[in-house]
N, C-alpha and C positions, 0 to 999 in steps of 0.2 A: 874782322879777321881772327878774333880770338874771344873766347868766353871771358867775361870780366866780372860777372856776379853769379853766384850760385845760391839759391834760396830753397831749402827744404822746408815744407810747411810746418814741420815739427822741430826744426832746429833754428838756432840764430843765423843771421846773415853772415856769410863768409865772403869777404872781398878778396878776389884773386888778382885783380889789377894787372892783367897780363896783356901783352900785345899793344898795337897802336890804337889810338882813338879814331873813331869814325863817326860820321853823321848818320850812317845807316845802321839802325839797331833792329835785330830780330830778337824776339823772346820765344822760348820754348817751354811749354808746360806739359808734363806727362800726367794725364789723368787716367791712363790705362792701369791695369792691375799688376803689371810686371815692369821690370827694367827694359828700356829700349836702348838701342845703340845707333847713333846717327852715322850717316855716311853721305858722301857727296862726290860728284863728278862734274867739273874739275873740283879740286880740293878747296874747301873754305878755310883751311888752316886750323882744323879741329884736332887738337891733341888729346882731348878728353871726351870721347864720343859717347860714353855711357850716360844715360839719363834715367835715374831710378824713379820709381813711381812716386807721385805726389811731389815732384820736383819742378821748380821754376828757374830758368836760366835766362840771363841777359847776354847776348852775343853780339859783338861788333863785327859787322861785315866789311869787306873791302868796298871801296867806293866804286869799283868796276868789277862786275862778276856776271857771268852768264852760264847757267848750268842747272843741275838738279840736286835736290837733297831728298834723302829717303831715310827710313828707319828700319833697322833689323830687329827681329823678334826671336825670343827663346835662344839666346846665344850661350855658349859654354865652351870650355877648354877641355880636351880629352887627355888621356894619360900620356900622349906624345906631345903635349903642350900645343896642340893645333886648335885654333879658335874657329868656330863655325856657328852658323845661325840657321834656324828653321826657314825663315823667309828673309829676303833681301841680302843674302850672303854674298861676300865679295870673293870667296875662293882663294884668299891669299894666306889664310892661316893665322892672321894676327888681328887684334882688336881694331887698329887704325885702318880705315878704309877710305881712300881718297884717290880720285882719278881712275877708278875701276868701275865698269858697268856691273850692276847687281844681277843676281839670279832672280828670275821672275817666278811668280808674280810679285809686284811691288807697287805701292802707291807713290807717285812722284810729285814732289813740290818743285815746280819750275819757276826760276827767277831770272830776270835780267836787270842788273843793278848798274845804273849809270848816273851816279849821284848828281842832282837830287831826285831823279826819276827812278822808280822801282816798278818793274812789270812783274806780274805774279799770276800763277794758276795752279790748280790741282789737276793732275793727270791720272786717268785710269787706262791709258793707252797700253800699258804693260801690266794690267791687272790691278788687283787690290790685295794688300796684306795688312792694312791698318786704316783706321778712321782718322781724318785730319780736318783742320780748319785753319784758314789764313784770314786774319782780321786786321786791316790797317787801323792804326790809332790816329784818326784825323786824316787830313790830306784831301786833295781834290784830284779828279781825273784830268789828265793833260788836255783832253779835248774840251774841257769845260762843261761836260754834261752832268756833273754832280759830284758828290763825295765818293771817296774810294770804297767800293763795296767789299763785303765779305764773300769768300768762296770756300766751299767745303765739300766733303763727302763723309757724312756721319751715319750712313746706313751700310750694313753688311750686304755684299752682293750674293751671299750664300743662297738667298731665297730664289734668285733668278739665274744662278750660275749653272750651266749645263754640266752634267756628270763628267763629260770628257775634259772639262776645263778646271775642275776642282783640284786644288792642291791640298794633299794630306801629309801629315807628319808620319814618322815611323810607326806610330801607334794607331794610324788610321783616322786621326782626328782632323777635321777641317781647319786649315790655317790660312787659306786664301783662295782667290779666284783668278785664273789666268785670262788673258785676252785671247780671242779666237785666232788672231794673226800669229801670235807667238807659238801656239800649240799646233794648230791645224795647217799652217803655212799655205792656206788657200788664198789665191788672189782676190777672191770674193770678200775676204775679211782684211785685206792689206791694201795700203795705198799703192797703186800700180803705176803712178806717174801720170795718169790720165784723169786726175781728179779724184778726190777722196770723198766717199759717201758713207753714211751710216749704214749698218746692216742690222738684222733682226736682233743680234746679241748685244751690240753696242747700244741699240735703242732701249733694251731692257735695263742696261746699266745706267743709261741716261735717265730713265724713269725714276730710279731710286736716288740718283745723285745728279740733278739737273744743273748744278753749278760746277761740275767737273767736266773735263774733256775726256771723251770715251773712245775716240777713234782718231787716226792720223788726219790732221787737217781740220779737226773740229774747232770751230770758231764761235761757238755759243756755249758759254759766254765768251767774250773776247779775252785776249791776253791783256788784262787791264794794265794801264800805265798810270801810276799814282805819283803825285808830287806833293811834298809838304807834310807827309805823315810823320808823327813823332817816333813811331816804331811799328813793327809788323809782328803781331802776336800769332804764333803757330801753336795750336793746341792739338795734342794727340789724344784720341778717344774723347772728343768734345761731347758735352751733353746735348740732348736733342733740343 
């Protein structure tokens, strides 16, 4: 429910000791070149969403939670004190972002926490704005099929992103790749209630990130259910 340890690789450990204790621990490591700003829907009780580069945090989650976490990029405050971000923006003008859907494209980290079981997955259903990895530390799958596996998407979609789906910043630089459904609004690319199937664009995304979900209803890999993990390591811009 709250961040309780902050460790910058170049600074001493700072103990924050805030919030309630929980048996479900997430760690966040920012290996990207810039600061990121965490967001969630519904809220994970995050009062300090900024995650500077080369920073490692330990965060105590609620024992019961179901929702999404994502990361905003290139955020700043203008002369009118309005806070906004190039990707993942919440459109509320402030740094804290909880209980609000993001501006797409955005890479989503989906979780269902029902202590001691944690289900997890990486989703590109609403595009990609950042590379991510989720790695359980120990634990076994609830169905008994083996240890809890890692899931990630550590490759940019830029090489397969159609021109019509590319997200650019105000300077014309690539900052993300949208999903076809969100931009084109064509039933061909959206789940229409009669069964969800991959399309040629989501299959290209899947080719680069086979461990991520790329279209509504994608169940390969499954939404893993893990029990007994010591923690869940979330790495931003993980190494190949």
